[in-house]
Structure formats: C-alpha cells, structure tokens
N, C-alpha and C positions, 0 to 999 in steps of 0.2 A: 504493500500500500504506500503510495507516495506521500511524503510529508507536505503539509500545507501551512501557510502563514495564517495569522488571525483573520485575513480577508477571505480565506478559503482558496487562495491561489496555490496551485501545485508548484513546488519548488524543485530546482535541480538536485539530483542526488549528489552528495558530496563525493568528489572523485577520490578514489583511494590513492594513496601515495604509490608512486612507481617503485619497482624494485631497484631502479637506478637512482632514486632520489638521494640527495646528499644527506649524510648522517648528522650533519650539524643541526644545532637547535633551530626549531621552526621560527622564522621571523614573525614579528607582530603583524596581524592581518592588515592593520591600517597602513603599514609601510608598503605592503604588497599592493594594496588598492591605490595608494598615492603614486607609486611608480608606474603601474599599469595605466592609470588615468593620465599621467603626464605624457606618456608615449602616445596615447590616443589623441590628446589635445594637439600635439605637434602635427600629426598627419592630417587631422581634420582641418586645422588652421590653414594648411597649404592648399586646400581646395579653393579658397576664396581670397587668400592674402595677396595674390598677384594682380587682382583686378585693378586696384588704384595705381599700380606701378606701370601699367601698360604705356601710357603716354611718354613717361620718362625713358622707358626701355626702348620704345620705337625711335626716339630721337638719338639715343646713344648707339644702338646697334643697327639702325636703319632697316628694321623688319617691315615687311609688307603687312597689310591687314590680315591676309591669310596666315602669315607667320605668327602674328600676335595671337590669333585664334588658337594656333597649335601650341603656343606656350601654355595655355590653359588646358587644352584638350588632351595633350600628351599625358599629363598627370591623371586626369579623370579617367581616361580609357584604361590605362595600366592599372590604376587603383581598382576600378570596378571589375575588370576582366579577370584578374588573378585572385580575387578575394576568396572564392570557394576553395581554390587550390591551396591558398595559404591557411585556411581553416583546417582542412584535412591534414595538411603537412604538420600543423601544430600537434594534432592528435598522435600522429605516427612518429614524428622525430623529436618532439619535445616542445612545450610551450615556451620555456625560457630560451631555448636555442633559437626558435623562430623569432621571438621578441628581439633578442640581441642581434641576430643576423639582419632582420628587417630594419631595425633602427640604425645599425651600422651602415647599411646601404643607403638609407634615406639621408643620413648625416653627410656621408661622403659625396653623394650626388648633389646635395645642397651647396657644398663648397665649390664643386665643379661648375654648377650653374651660376653661382655668385661671381665667379672669376671668368665666366665665358667671354671669349674675345669676339664671338659672332653668334648669330641666331641659331645655327645648326647645333653648336655645342649646348646652348641653353635648352633647346627642345629635347635633345637626347638626355640631358641631365634631368629634366622634368619627368620624362618617361621612367628613368631609373628611380627617381623619387617615388613614383607611383608603385613600382614593383616592391620597393621596400615597405611602403605603407600597406600594401596588400598582404605582405608576410606578417607584419607586426599587428595590424588592427584586429584580426580575429582572435589572436592570442590574448589581447588585453581583457576582453570580457570573460574568457575562460579562466584566466588568472584570478580575476576578481571573484568569480563565483566559487572557485575551488579554495580560495583563501579564507572565506568567511563561512561559518557554520550555517546550515539551513535554518530559515526562520526570518524573523523581522530584521535581524542584522544583515542578512544577505540581501533582502529587499532594499535596505538603505544603501548598501554598497552598489547595487545595480542603479539606484537613483543617482548616486554620485557619478558613476560611469556615464550615465545618460546626460547628466548636466554638463559634465566636462566636454563630452563630444559636441553637444549643442553649442556650448560656449566657444569651442574652437571655430566652428563655422561662423558664429556671430561676431567673434573678435577679429576676423580677417580684415574687414574694412578699416577698423580702427588701428590695428597694428601696422597694416600696410601703409596707411596714410601717415602715421607717426614717423615710421622709418624713412619713407620717401621724402617727407618734408624736412626732417632733421638731418638725414644722412644722404642716402641715394637708393635707387631701386635695387642695387646689388645687396644691400643689407637686409632686404626682405627675405633673401635666401641665406646669406651668410650668418644671420642671427641663429639659424638652426644648428650651427656648428657647436658653439658653447652650450646651448640648451641640450643638444643631443648627447654631448659628452657627459654632462651631468646626469642625464637620465640613464645612460649606459652604465655609469659607475654605480648608480643606485640599483640598477637591475642585477649587476654582478653580485652586489652585497646582499640584497634583500629578497630576490626571487629564488624559489626552489624549482629544480627541474622536475617535470612529470611528463609522462607519456603513457598512452593507453592503447598503443597499437596492437599489443598482444601477438607480435610476429606477423601481422598483416603487412602486405605490400601496397604501395600506392597504385591505384587503378590508373595506369598510364593512358590508355585510350580514353577513358572518361575524363581525365584531367585535361588532355589536349582538346577534346571536343567542347567541354564547358568553358574552358578559358578562351578558346578561339571564338565560341559563340557569343559569350558576354562581351569580349573585346570588339568583335565586329559589330554587334548590336549597339554598343556604346559609340562606336565610330559613326554609325548611321544616324544615331540620335544627335550627335554634335554637328553633323553635316546639315541638319535641318536649319541651323542658324545661318548657314552660308548660302544654301541653294534652295531651301524650301522642302516641303514634304513630298512633292510629286516629281522632283527631278531624278533622273537615273542615278546620279551620284549619291542620292539619299536612299532611294528604294532598293537598289541592289544590295548594299550592306545591311539594311534592315531585314530584307527577306533572307539574305544569306545567313545572318546571325540567328534568325528564328529557325531556319532549316538545320543549322548545326546543333541548336539546342534540342530540336525534335529528334535528331539522330542520337544525341547524348541520352535522352530519355529511353530510347529503344535499346541502346547498348547497356544502360544501367539495369534495365529490367531482366537482362540475361546474364549479368556478370555475377560470379560467386561472391566477390568482395568488392562491391561498388564503391565509387567515390562518394556518392550520395544515395544511401538506401532509400528507395522511393516510398517505402512504408512509413518514413518519417512524416510524409505529408498526409497520412491518414489521421494524424493527431490534430484535432481541431484547434487546440491552443497554438501549436506551432504555425499551422497554415494561416489561420485567421489573424493572428497577431502580426505575422510578417506582412500580410496584405495591409493591415492598418499602418504599420511602420512605413511601408512603401508610399501609401497615400499621404500620410503626414509629411514625409520627406519631400514629396512632390510639391507641396505648398510652401513649406518652410524655407527650402533652398531658394525658391523664387522670391520669397518675401525679402530676403537680405539683398538680392540683386536689385529688385525694383525700388526698394526704399533708398538704396544708395544712389541709384541713378536719378530718382525723383529729387532727392535732396540737392544733388549737384546740378542737374540739367534744368530743373524748374525753380527751385528755391535759391539757387546760386551759392550753395555751400562749397567750401573747399573740401578736398579729400579728408583732411584731418577733422574738419567740422562735421562732415557727414559721419565719420566713424564715431566721434563723440556723441552725436545725436542718437546713435543706436545703442549706446551703452546701457540705458535703462531697459531696453528690450533684452539685451544680453543678461542683465541681472534678473529679469523676469523669468527667463527660461531656467536659470539656475535655481531660483526660489521655487518655481513650479516643480522641478525635478526633485528637489530636496523635501518639499512638502508632501509629495505623493506617497512615500512610504508611511507617513503619519496618518494620512487620510484613508489608505487602503483597508485598514481593519474596520472602518465604519461603512465604507461604500462598496468594498470589494474591488478587485482589479478590473473587472468588466465594467462596473458602474463608473469608476473613476476615469477609465479610458474614454468612455462615451461622453462624460461630462466635460473632460478636458478638450476633446475634439469640438464640442459645441461652443465652448468658450472661445477657442481659436477661430471658429467660423464666424462668431459675432465680431471678433476683431478684424477679420478680413472684410466683412461687410461694412464695418465702420470705415476702414481704410479706403474702400472703393469710392468714398465721398470726397476724396482729396481734390484740391483745386490749385490754381496757379498762385493764389495769394494765401495758401494755407499757413497756419501757425504751427510752431513746434509742438505745443500742447495738444492741439486738435487733430493734426495730421501725421504726427510721428510718435509722440509720447503715449497718448492714450491708446490708440489702436495697436501700437507696437507691444505694449504691456499685455493686452488681452491676447493678441496673436501668439506671442512666444510663451507667455505664462500658461496658456492652454496647451500648447504643444508640449511643454515640460511636464504638465500634469498627465497628459495622455501617453507619452512615450515611455515613461518609467514602468507603468503596469504592463504595457504591451511588450517591452523587453523582458520583463519577468515571466510573462506568459509564453513568449516565444522560446525561452530557454527551459521551460518547465518540463520536468520528466526526462530530460536528456540523459541517456546512458553515458557513463564516464567516457567510453570510447568515441562518442559522437559529440562531446561538448564543444570541441573546436569547430566542428562542422556547423553546428547550430549557431554558434557565435558568428561564423562566417556568413550564414544565411541572414542574420540580423543586419550585419554591416552591408551585405550586398543589397538587401531590400532598401535600406536607407540611402545608399549611394546611387543605385540605379533609379530609385524613385526621384531623387533630387535631379539627376541628369534628364530623365524623361520629363519631369515637371517643368524644369527650366526651359527645355526645348519647346514644349507645347505652349507655355505661357508667353515666351518671347514671340512666337509665331502669332499667337492670339493678339498680343499687344501691337505688333506691327500691322496686322490686318485691320485693327480698329483705329489706327492712327491715320487721320485723313491727310491727304497730300495738301501742302500749302500753296502749290503752284509756283513757288520761287526756288532758287538754287539753295544749296546748303541743307542744314539740318531742319527738321520740322520745328515749328514754333512751339513754345512751352504749352500753350493751350491744346495743341494737337497731341503732344506727348501725354498730357494728363488724361485724355480720353483713352489712349491705349493702355496706360498704367491702370486706370480705374477698371477697365474691362478685365485685365489680368487678375486683379484682386477679386472681382465678382466671380470669375471662374474658379479661383481657389476656394472661395467660400462655398460654392456649390459642390466642389469635390469633397470638402470636409463634411458637408451635410450627408452626402452619400456614404462617406466613411463611417459616420456616426450610426447611421441606420444599419450598415453592414456589420459593424462591430456588435450592435445590440442584438442582432439576429444570429450571428455566427459564433461569437466568442462563447466559450463554455460558461455556464452559470457557476457561482461559488458552490463548493461542496456543502451539501445539506439543503440547497435551494432546489427543490424539485428532484428530478432524476440526477443522480450523481454522475458527473462526467468522468470518463476514463481518460486520465492524463498521462499515463505512462506510454512510452514509445512502443509500438508493436515490434515484436521480434522479427 
C-alpha cells in the first residue's frame, strides 16, 4: 500500500540506498535539497536569460536575425530533446554522477560561449549547455525526493524544487538585464562559471550516489528514437516563429518528430527492458499531472516573454527596469510554491491544483486588459501576482502527483517526464502564443515596427488564449486527477508492473 500525505496524495516510495552508495555519514537532507535546487535554478535560468542580451550580442558578433534565433533555440532543443534520456541514465548510472557530469558540461560550455569570438562558437556552446542541462535536470528532482522521508516533509521539498525552477525562469529577464547593463552580454554566460563551480563543490561534498539499474542496460534504440523525436519536434516548434505553421520548413520537422515518437512507442511496446515502460502511463496520477504541468508551462513561459516585451516595447522600460518590474511576480511564484504544501492537507492535491490553475487564469484574464498607457500596479503588478502565484500553487501538487508511486528504478525517468512536460509545454506554448499575437497585431501601413497600440492588441489576444487554456486545464484536472484516498473509490496509485 503506498504511503500518503495528510492530503491523501500518494507519495514516492523512498529509494533504497544502492549497494554502491558511499559508506560515509548521510548528509543532512536540507543540504541535498539546497544543492539539487541550485543546479536546477542555473539550467532553468538559461532558458530565458539570453533574451535581453540579444541586441548587444548582435552588435558585437554581427549575427543575423536567424543566428540570434538559434542562440536561443540551440539550448531549448538540446534541453528538451535529451531530457528523457538523461532521466533514465540517472537511474542506471547514478544520480550524483549525472548531476556532476551534466553540471560540469553546462559550466564549461558557458565559459566557451562567454568567450566566443563568433556566432558559430556561441551557438555550439549553447547546444552543449542544453545537453548538460538535460543530464542534470532530471537528477535534481530524484535527488530531492530520495533525500527526504515520505510525508509532509517530502511534499515541502518538492515545493521548494518547484519554486526554485519557476524562479529560474522568472529571474532570467532581471539577471540578464542587470548583467548587460552593468557589464556586457558575455557575463550572462560567464557568470555561470563561478556559480557552477560552487554548486559542483557542494555536490561532491553533500550528495550521495545511488543507482537502481539492477544490471539493466540502456535501451539504445528507444533512447535514439525518443531523443531524435523530441529534438526534431522541438526544432519544428521553434521554426514556427520564423516561417509560420504551414511552411514546409515547419511541417516537415513537426511531422517527422511525431513519426519518430510513434515508432518509439511501437518499439517500447516490444522491448524487454524499455527506456520508458508504457505501463507507467496507465497510472492516472502520472499521466494527468504531466498533462497539467504541460498546460501550465505553456502559459507561464509565454507570460514572462510577453510581459517583458510589453514593458519594453509599449511602456518604454529599459531591460533592467523590465526585469525589476517582474520581481514581484517572481516572488509570487515562490510564495505560491512554498504555501502549497501547507494548504494540501486541507484541500488535497487535486483541489489545490485546480484552485491554483483558476487563480492563474483570473490573472491572465486581468492581464488581457492591458493598454498603451497602463500603470505598473494595474498592468504588471496585480495580474502578475495572480498569474504566477496561481501557477506556484498548482505546480507543486501536480509535481507531487506526477512522481507518486514511482518505483525506485523509475524515479529518474518520472522526474525526466516532469521536466520534459514543463519544457516542451513552454516551447509549444510560446510558439503558439507568438503566432497568435502576430496574427492579431494589425498592420500599421508604414515601415518599421508596429505601433504600440497595434502591439497591445496582439499581446492582449495572447493573454486571453492563455486564460482559456488554463480554464481547460482546470476542468481536465478536476475530471482526470485521482481523488484523495478515502474520497469515494480509492484510487490505485502504484505503478503497474
């Protein structure tokens, strides 16, 4: 019988220590959580930190608009494409080993990118950063859940991991603007060197090795197919921003990625030791919660982008001012994520997830009323707190449910699924929302950029679509997520054999 927290949420079984674990004294759980969350913060931060550096970077390296796009996309594609492979590799080869290897690659690639003499070096370095992030990120959640005993303490630890990940995405604009204004665009990457070295030292001292492969080998055909499928699909998604949804350059990779993923499913169904046991998706908690994380990610990633460009292109903020304006929203997602474990005993994981999504939807609806003469309080502060506070309240119980009942040998895989859902959701959502905003932005008839009033119409439409997506997500979670234990028919939350 799986353990449950006071909210009735099934909790992951505590992973047994590996036979290869270090015989030294077990480190304090909060040190493990701190180290894992620091690594997660660094890799999520780099999803958005480069945005405000693009104008300076273009002037320095002479990159074309397409080259600038690939500075962002190379990281996102490698990060999303290799996430599931990184999660399974952590189970088979060791969570600490993958954390150290991934963070080492990420840190070294950051230095290469920061010193890049030309655009090709920078784009290659960003792709290497994404590979390191994909190896590191799934291990972080597994390290957190295995370090803390099952119960309310583990739920709080998951809340901390969720908050730190969300804060990394939220802080990108502020950190990037600060470094570009005070130093140069190169320090947006070079700052990862001292930070990475500190986290590496903490990981060597405070993390214990564990692996649960049990002699299993990596499913190489499955690994190649799912990695290629996700990477090609991510490439197709980012192409929509350049060529639109109907261009061959977009349709071919989108269809190719989906075809590779279909072949992957067929192969996994016939493999004795699959990379992703398909039976895991028969677990309602895992499947529904990952769907919820994907939909929340599709809205929240777009929120940071559109709020940043609205503040700069319409309200006339500098990059640093735009980053500072979003600090309250960043604090809101932290507070929401940390408050969630305290509320779950009263509301249940399912109830809190639905309530948080509805709060976020209200914030997006409020934000859709933005105008060319909007005030900080009415068009950034108020709606931003509702949007991101609601996302924080919703994502913590969803992450707890998504990892519920995971067998020790599948903990890294399930963590990889959570990270893949959030990252792919963000990529899909941003691509769709930028297309929606562009379609809703009327032509001004003159040369140059659209007028602020025209931009506002596009941004407002994107926020309305996000609110609608979240309303759909709330209904879906209400109907699909398992009820708390004892409420009606008791849900089966252990993974099928």
